[in-house]
N, C-alpha and C positions, 0 to 999 in steps of 0.2 A: 504493499499500499504506500501511496505517495504521502498520505496523511497519517501520522503516527499518533496523533492525539485522540483521545476519547472523551466525550462529554456524557454527563450523568442525565438521566430522564428528567430530572428537575430543571436542568439547565436547557435541555431541548424544549420543554414546555414554555419556559420563560422567553426563549429566543423566538418561538412560533408566536407567542403573544405579542412581543415587541414588534416583530416585523408585520403582523396582521394589522396592528395600529399605524406603524410606520408614518409616511407622509400623509395617509388618509385623515389623520386627525386634524390637518389644516385644511385640505382641499375637498374632501369627500362630501361634507354637508352642502356645499354650494352646488356641486355636480349632482348629487342625488336629488335635492330639492328643486333644482332647476327643471328636472324631468317630471317629478311627482307632485310639486307644489306642497301643500299642507298635508298631503298623504305621504310625504317623504319617510315618516316613521313606520308606515306599512310596508313600503319598499324595503326599508332596512331589515324589518322582521322576516320578510320573504327572502332576501338576500342572504340573511344569517342561516336560514335553513337550507338554502340551496348550497351555500358555501360549505356546510358540513357534509353535504353529499359528495361535494367535489373532494374534500380532504379524504373521505373514504375511498374514492377512486384512486387518489395518490397512494394510499396505503395498499390497495389492491396490487398496483403496479410494483410497489417496493417489496411485496412478499414473492414476486416471481423469482428474484435472485437477491435474497436478503444479504449476502456477502458482498454484493457489487454495487457501486454507485450508479446513477443514472446513465452516464456516458457508457460505462462497461456494459450495463444491461442492454442498451440500445444495440451496441455491436454484437452482443450475444444473440439477440433476437433477429436482427436484420441482416447479420452477416458482416464480415470485415468492411467491404467496400461500401455498400449501401448504408451500413451503420455508420461509418465515418462521415459520409455526407450528412446524414440526418443529425448526427451529433454536432457538426459544425453549424448547421442551420439553427439547431436548438440553442447553442451558445450565443447566437445573436440576441436572444431574448434577455437573459440577465445583463448582457453587455450593453444594449440600448437602454435597459432599465436603469443601469448605473449611470449612463450618460444623462438622461433625462432627470433623475433624482438629484444628481449633482447640480445640474443647471437650475432646477427648482429651488434648491438650497441657496444658491447664490442669488437668485432673483428676489427671494423672500428677505434675505439679510439686507441686500442693497436697497430694496423698496421700502421696508418697514423699519429697519434698525440703524443702518449705516449708509444713508443715501449718498454721501460724498466719497464713498470708497469704491474704487474700480472693481467690477465683478470678477476680473482676472485675478486680483489678489485674494479674494474670498475663496475662489476655486482652488488656487494653489495651496493656500493654508489647509483647506479641508482635505486636499488630496494627501498631504503630508500625514495627516491624522489616519486617513483610510490605509495608506500605505504601511504605516506602523502596526495597525491592528491586523491586516492581513498577513504581514510578516511574522507575527507572533503566533499565528495559526488558530486552528478551530477550538482547541482547549482554552485558550486565553480569552477568545471571543465569548465562549460560553460562560466563563467566570465573570467577565465585564457585564454580561446581561444579567447575572445573578445579583450583582452589586447595584445596578441601576433600576432593575424592575420595580422593586418596592418604592423608590423615589418617584418613578413616574406615576404609579398608582396613588401615591400619597398626595402628590400635587394635583392629579386629576380629581380626587375626592374633594380637596379644598376648593378647587375650581367650581365644581358643581354646587357645592354648599353655598358658596358666595353668590351664585345665581339664582337660588331658589326664590328669593324675594322679588325677582324681576319677571317671574313667570305669568304669562297670560293664556288662560285655557282656550279662549276663543280663537287664538291663532291656528289651532289644528281643525277648526270647522270651516265649511261643511265636509263631512267625510265623502270620499270618492265622488267629489263634484265632477270631475272629468272622466269618470269611468276607470276601468282596470288598465287601459293600455298605458298611460303614463306611469302608473304604479309598477307595471312589469318593466318598463323601461328603466325606471329608477332602480329597481332591484337588480338589474343586470349590471349597472354601473357600481353598485354596492359590492356585489359579489366579485366583480372583476378586480377592483381596486383593493379590497380587503383580503380575498382568499386565493385568487388564481395564481398570484406571484409566489405563493407558497410551494408551487411545484418544484421550485429550487432546492427545497429540503430533501428531495429524493437524492440529491448528490451526497448528503451527510448521513443517510440512514445506516450505512455500515460502521459509522463511527459513534453511534449511540450505544451506551454501556449495556442496556437490556433490550435487545431487538424485539422480544415478545411483548414489550410494553409501549411499542412505538405508536400504534394506532391509537391507544387510549390516551397517550400524552399529546399526540398531534391534535386530537379533538378537543382536548382540554385547553390547550394553548389557543386554538383557533376560537373556542367559545369565550375565553377570557377577553381576547382582543376584539372579537365581533360584538360582544355585549357592551364594551367600552365605546365602540363606535356607534352603536344603536342609541345609547344614552346621550352621546354628543349631539346626534342628529335630532332627537326628540327635544333636547334643551335648546337647540339652535332655533327651532320652529317655534317653540313656546316663548322664547324671550325676543328673538329678532323678528319673527314672523316669516312666512315663506318668501315674500317678495325681496326683502333685504337680504336674507340668507342666500337666495339664488344670485343676487346682483354682486355680492361681495366675493372678490377672488379668494381671499383668506377669511372665510366667514366666521370661523371659530376665533380667529384673532380679533376680529371685530367684536364678536361676543364677549371676549375677555375685557374689551374696553367699557362694557356696560357695568362692570363690577364697581360699585361705589358704596362704601359703608361710612356713613357719617361723613366727617371732613378730614378723616385721618387715614382711610384706606382706599386707595384707587390706583388706576393705571397698574393692574396686576397682570397685564397681558404678557408680561415677561414669564409668568408661570406656564402660560401656553406655549410661548416660544421655546422654553427649556425642554418641555415635554416633547415637542415636535422635533427639536434638534437631536434629542436622544434616540427617539424611535426611528427617525430617518437615518441616522448614523448606522444603525444595525442593518437596516434594509440594504443600504448602499454597500456596506462592508461584506455582507453575505453575498450579494450579487458579484462583487469583484472576486471574492474568494471562489465562488463557483466557476467563473470564467477561467481564472488561473488553474485551478484543479483540473477542469475539463480539458483545457488546452495541453496541459502537461501530459495527461493520459493519451491524447490523440497524437501528440508529437513524441511519444515514448521517452519523455524526459525522466531523469531520476529525482529531480527536485522541482516542485512547482513554484517556489519563491523566486526563481531567476526571471520569471515573466512579470513580476509585480511592477516593477518600475517602468518598463516600456509600455505596459497596458495602461498604467496610470497617465502617462504623458499623452497617449492617444485619446484617452477619455476626455481630458482637459481640453485638448484641441477640439474634439468633436462637440463638446458641450456648447461652444458658441456657434457652431455651424448648424447642427441638427435643430436646436431650438433657438432661433435668433432673438425672440422677444416673447413677453408673457402672453400677449394675444394669440400668437401662434401656438404657444404651449397650451393655452386654454382650449383652443379648437382641436388640437391633436388629441389631448387627453379626453375630452368629453365625447367626441364623435368617432375616433378611430381606435384608440388604445384598448377599450374593452374587447374588440374583435381580435386585436393582436394577442391579448391575454388569453381569449377563448382558443386560439389556435394551438398555443403551446401548452395550456393547462387542462384542456378537455380533449380536443381532437388528437393530439399526440399520444397521451395516455391510452385513449380508446384504441388508437391505431397499434400501439404496443401490445395491448392485451389481445386485440383481434389476430394479429400476426402470430403472437406466442401460441395461442390455442389452435390456430390453423396448422402451424408447423409442428406443433406437439402431436396433433392427430395424425400426422404423416411421419411421426418418429424422426424428425430431421433436427430436433434440438437436443443439445447435450443436457 
């Protein structure tokens, strides 16, 4: 194995929860509510249920070859040549995810926190942190998740408690005003951004301490992250209303600005910013790690860490090219990215299962 580290089931659960939340904690309320309006909370609940089904699909694929990561499983199922092509195509998914999330991070910091700082400076500083994390390996990433997860949940709890006094129940009425179609559309975005990118965890299944507990842990982690996002969407609608939530690029950050207790506690949006930075950090790090590990397997390298620096340089360069501005990013994410997620998180696993069982029926699999 290229990866020698092993993470515990607890660390696996916490990483799943953190990455489920990821950047969704900042941008998902606006995307879901823009589709479903005041029924966005219904979309979130449907999306959570569908997301857990997709997690079960991932686990089904992971059980085909428990000792192999996803790249090795693809080559085992499709054969050497076809498997290599499919593997390279799959790796474009976490690679482009890392590029867009890094750009998203830079845009947010420059727009909301440090407007006079060049975005390139932010991207370079962030990339140094990501490089260090991936260099230290999966085991250290798992331990970092174990340290920061309680803080993320604690800050989220404080955030919600502060907003309880601002709730207006009328904001969720009337129910199903525009029928089910917008609700289904909103649930697709919720499922895509929250759960489909978790397909990358198939790359680290062999490095979890107790393989027989992976499915239970996967569902637990996804449930924790999914419920957190459902609560956030409900609070966004109840406090901001569907129109303001849909119009705000960073609606949950706008939501944090609503917190005002007396004349001594206000402008607590930094709480939301810290939560978002922490959870997005884990999503980006895992994507970069997956690409490094996958390429190392395909190129038959003895060490995946040699690819980290050149990959980071390419990611920084592409971050300014692929996503030139926030308007373009908003259109890309809301209209096209869910189908990109669907291709690699649903169609590819189903294809793997189908080919596996067909070849098994003809006794051509090892």
